[in-house]
N, C-alpha and C positions, 0 to 999 in steps of 0.2 A: 455539291450532297445540294439539290434539290425539294420540293415538298409539295402537296398536294393542292390543287389549286382553291381551292378555300381555306388552304390555312390561314393561320391569324397569327401573330406576335403580338406578346407584347413590348412596345417599344421602350426597356429597359434599355440599360447602358451591361449589363450586372444579372446577371442572375444564380440566385442561392444555391448550393450544393448541397444540400442535405447528405446526414444517415439513410439511407438510405434509398435514395436516391437510383436513377434509371435513366444514365442517355442510351438509348437505343436505336442507331444508322441503322440504314438498309441498302439492294437494290433494288429494284424493278423484279429482279433476279427468284426473288424471292414469293412477292406479292402475285407473281404472274411463272410461275412454277404449276405445273401440270403434272395431275396425282394421271392411273392407267383409264378412266374414264373418262379424260379428258378439262376435268375440272380444276382450275387456279386454284391458289390455296386461299390468298387473296390477302385482301387493310383487315376485312373481322377479327377471322385466324389467327395474325397474328398481335389486337389488338385483345383476342380474349385472352393468349399467352403471355401476352405483359401483363394482363389478369391479376395471373395465378400466380396467390399469396407464395408455394411452394418451393419458388427458383430463387433456393441457398446460393445458390451457388451459380453465375453470369454465362462458363463455361457446361455446365448443365444444362443451360435454360437455354446457352444456339441449338444441345445436339438437338432435344424431346423437340425444342420446335420445328427443324427442319426434319429430321425419322418421326415425325406424325404427317409426312406430307412430302415435300420436294422428294423426299430419300429414294421416297418410290417410283423417283417420273421415270418412263422409261425410256426417254427421248429430252434431253433437254439441250435446248437453244440460246440460251443464257445464264450467265455466272451465277450464282450465288456470296454477293458480300453482306457481310454483316457484320456492325461494331460493336461490342455492350462496353459501357464501361460502368460496371458498381463500383457507391459510396459506402462503404463501409463504417463499420460505429468507431469510434477512434481510442487505440489504446492509450491506458493508465498505466 
């Protein structure tokens, strides 16, 4: 697991994961995926999808993200691996 060079993390021993929070990890194959025009998917598109408030289910969210760009790539030269964990509301 890596991060972007300029990413800064708080020096906390513990991170609170609240209902509705999403942990989203991905390989560079996602941001570097090319479409037919040779354009990369890019970090900005990943961030745009992460801001999408309509992503109620993580599976649907990932399918929509990849289908929007990477699935139309004529040639894939890298893997696309995505791991997402979303905390739901507590059931009483």
